[in-house]
Residue, then its C-alpha position, 0 to 999 in steps of 0.5 A: x327499054x333503057x332510057x332516062x326520064x325526068x319527072x318534075x312532079x308527081x301528084x297523088x290526088x285524093x279526088x277521083x279522076x273521072x267517072x272511069x271505074x276499074x272492075x278487078x276480077x278475083x284471079x287478078x288479086x290472087x295472081x298479084x299476091x302469088x307474084x309478090x310471094x314468088x318474087x326474085x329474092x336475088x337476080x344475079x350475084x351480088x345484085x340486090x333482091x326485088x322487094x316488089x312484084x310488077x306485071x301486065x294486066x289483061x282485060x277489055x274495055x267497056x263504057x265507063x269501065x275497064x275489066x281487068x280479068x287476068x294478069x302475069x308477072x314479069x322480070x324487072x329491075x329498078x335498082x340500076x340507074x335506068x329501070x329495066x324490064x324483060x319486053x320479050x318475055x312480056x310480049x310472048x306472054x301477052x301473045x300466048x294469053x290472046x290465043x287463049x282469050x282473043x278478046x282480051x288485051x293489055x290494059x295496063x300494069x300492076x306494082x306492089x308498092x304503097x307509094x308512087x315514085x319516079x320509077x313509075x314514069x318509065x314503066x308506064x310510058x312502056x305500057x302506054x306504047x304496048x296498049x296503043x299497039x294492041x288497041x289499033x286506035x287513033x286515041x289510046x284507051x286508058x292505061x291502068x296502074x294497079x297498086x297493092x300495098x303489101x304492108x297493109x299500113x292503112x287497113x289490115x281487114x281490107x285488100x289495100x288496092x288502088x287504081x291510077x290513071x296518069x294525066x298530064x298537068x301544067x301551068x294555064x297558058x302553056x301548051x306543053x305539060x310540065x308534069x305527070x299526075x296519077x289520078x286515083x280511080x274507083x276500084x270494084x270487085x267483079x267476077x263472071x258467074x263461074x268465078x262467083x261459084x269458085x270464090x264462094x267455094x274457096x271461102x268455105x276453107x276459111x272456117x277449116x283449120x287445114x284450110x281445105x275444101x272438099x267438092x260436094x256431089x251433085x245432089x248436095x249442090x242441088x240441095x244447097x241451092x234449093x235451100x238457099x232459094x227457099x231462104x231468099x223467098x222467105x225473106x222476100x215474103x217477110x219483107x212484103x208482109x212488113x210493107x203491107x202490115x205497117x202503114x208508117x213504113x214507106x214502100x220502096x217503089x224501086x224494090x216493088x218493081x224489082x220484085x215484080x220483074x223476078x216474078x214476071x220472069x219466073x212466070x214467063x221464062x218457062x212453062x210449069x209443065x216444062x219446068x217440072x219435066x226439067x227438074x225431074x229429068x235432072x234429078x233422075x240423071x243426078x241420081x243415076x250418076x250417084x248410083x253408078x259412082x257408088x257402084x264403081x267405088x264399091x267395085x274398086x274397093x272389092x277388087x283392092x281386097x281381092x288383090x290384097x288376099x291373093 
């Protein structure tokens, strides 16, 4: 899109705009960082290189929150007189992602910048139209702007990511707004169960000098999960004993109800004989798979030695 926009004022408020929260999934953080690392160094001969990354946020809306589950970078140019971006590339990517995940739709855009400037207005207006087209509703859903400060100027130990929602403001008594305000929103880290497993596995590489992570076998995962369950049960038992033994320590009614729900769920979710049968059958399956994999590995090693010998 090519058009001129004049914005009298952009105010970044320090007060939360509303109760709306933005739940960002891990893959979004990783994609934004990767997009910044892979940004175009030089678009054309003699043209200045992009020092930022910009892209589309995909996700869905729920009550009081916006789930940002995926994103992708798009080509853009903000060094010209009129900000530009590749609309055809953006629409093609949105259509392909909707084929893979029909429940997802554009919910906003991301921008790797620590400050908001006038160039954000035309980009935000563009995404207002995109979100409205895919929403097919009379009222346009909230359009989210997600910014990432790649300089880490404020806090070097936390991901400097913020979310904004643009609202119109003006002088009381006037019907038309005379400025745009980007109000900050609360950002939360959220993940699906599979993403939690992958994220936990990736974190193991932080303690390795080579930054490598090795996948564990089924029996090792089962042993680790069982050990974690035992540790949590021991912590819960210790907490309950402390509450019962110390009269001066007030009992937490909320914690008590939560523990009761856990116990009732564990007792009624599955009968004891069925649970024992499930565990034994699963253990037999793991042992059989482990045995077959080791047997196949041994046969391949023996075959390689015979081929080398001949």
